[in-house]
C-alpha positions as CSV (number, residue, x, y, z in Angstrom):
1,R,-60.4,-78.7,14.1
2,L,-59.0,-81.8,12.4
3,L,-55.7,-79.8,11.7
4,D,-55.5,-78.5,14.5
5,L,-56.0,-81.7,16.8
6,Y,-53.3,-83.7,14.1
7,F,-51.0,-81.3,13.9
8,L,-51.2,-78.8,16.4
9,D,-51.8,-81.6,19.5
10,D,-50.1,-84.3,17.6
11,L,-52.9,-87.0,17.9
12,S,-53.3,-90.3,16.0
13,L,-56.0,-90.8,13.7
14,G,-57.8,-93.3,16.5
15,E,-57.2,-90.7,19.3
16,I,-58.8,-88.0,16.7
17,G,-61.5,-91.1,16.0
18,D,-62.4,-91.5,19.8
19,R,-62.2,-87.6,20.6
20,L,-64.9,-87.0,18.3
21,H,-66.9,-90.0,17.8
22,I,-66.0,-90.7,14.4
23,T,-64.0,-93.3,12.5
24,R,-60.4,-93.4,12.3
25,Q,-61.5,-93.7,8.0
26,A,-63.1,-90.8,8.6
27,V,-60.3,-88.4,10.6
28,F,-58.4,-89.7,7.3
29,D,-61.1,-88.5,4.8
30,G,-61.0,-85.3,6.4
31,L,-57.5,-84.4,6.7
32,R,-57.1,-84.9,3.4
33,R,-59.3,-82.8,2.2
34,S,-58.3,-80.1,4.2
35,V,-54.8,-80.4,3.4
36,R,-56.4,-80.8,-0.3
37,Q,-58.0,-77.2,0.6
38,L,-54.7,-75.8,2.1
39,E,-52.9,-76.4,-1.0
40,R,-55.5,-75.2,-3.7
41,I,-55.5,-72.1,-1.5
42,E,-51.6,-71.9,-1.2
43,T,-51.6,-72.1,-5.2
44,S,-54.5,-69.4,-5.7
45,L,-52.0,-66.7,-3.4
46,G,-49.2,-68.0,-4.6
47,L,-50.4,-66.7,-8.4
48,A,-51.5,-63.4,-6.7
49,Q,-47.9,-62.5,-5.5
50,V,-47.2,-63.8,-8.8
51,R,-49.3,-60.9,-10.3
52,Q,-48.3,-58.4,-7.6
53,R,-45.0,-58.7,-8.7
54,S,-45.6,-58.0,-12.2
55,D,-48.0,-55.2,-11.7
56,R,-45.3,-53.6,-9.9
57,R,-42.6,-54.2,-12.4
58,R,-45.2,-52.5,-15.0
59,R,-45.6,-49.7,-13.4
60,R,-41.3,-48.9,-13.0
61,I,-41.4,-49.9,-16.9
62,H,-44.2,-47.3,-17.5
63,T,-42.3,-44.9,-15.3
64,R,-39.1,-45.4,-16.8
65,L,-41.2,-44.5,-20.4
66,N,-42.6,-41.3,-19.0
67,T,-38.7,-40.3,-18.2
68,L,-37.6,-41.3,-21.8
69,E,-40.6,-39.7,-23.2
70,L,-39.4,-36.1,-21.5
71,A,-36.2,-37.1,-22.2
72,V,-36.9,-37.4,-25.8
73,R,-38.9,-33.9,-26.1
74,R,-36.0,-32.1,-24.9
75,L,-33.9,-33.3,-27.7
76,R,-36.5,-31.2,-30.3
77,G,-34.4,-29.2,-32.1
78,R,-31.0,-30.8,-31.1
79,V,-31.5,-34.0,-33.0
80,A,-32.6,-34.5,-36.8
81,P,-36.7,-35.4,-36.7
82,G,-36.3,-38.5,-38.3
83,V,-34.3,-40.2,-35.3
84,L,-36.7,-38.5,-33.0
85,N,-39.0,-39.9,-34.3
86,R,-38.0,-43.7,-34.7
87,I,-37.0,-43.1,-30.8
88,T,-40.4,-42.3,-30.2
89,R,-42.1,-45.3,-32.2
90,A,-39.9,-47.3,-30.2
91,V,-40.8,-45.7,-26.9
92,V,-44.8,-45.9,-28.0
93,A,-44.2,-50.5,-29.0
94,M,-42.5,-50.8,-25.8
95,R,-45.5,-49.3,-23.7
96,R,-48.1,-51.4,-25.9
97,A,-45.8,-54.9,-25.4
98,I,-46.9,-54.4,-21.7
99,E,-49.8,-53.7,-22.0
């Protein structure tokens, strides 16, 4: 309510206090607490968005690693086994790194 009166209705602290029958200081304190709470919520939501982007990237990497593993399997018999083993170990290491 305080935020609406102050930011949307463009009332002064004194006008809000008169309407709500509270002191100007109480209005100021309430606005300050409300703004801080909104900032905390925004910070939390921002972190959630970062997490979502990270999860999407991780899923794309998993998909690409799966594709790479299939391609490596198709190379069996055409490439030296030692080379395939090194590639397979590298793919496994990449998969572990993103988990």
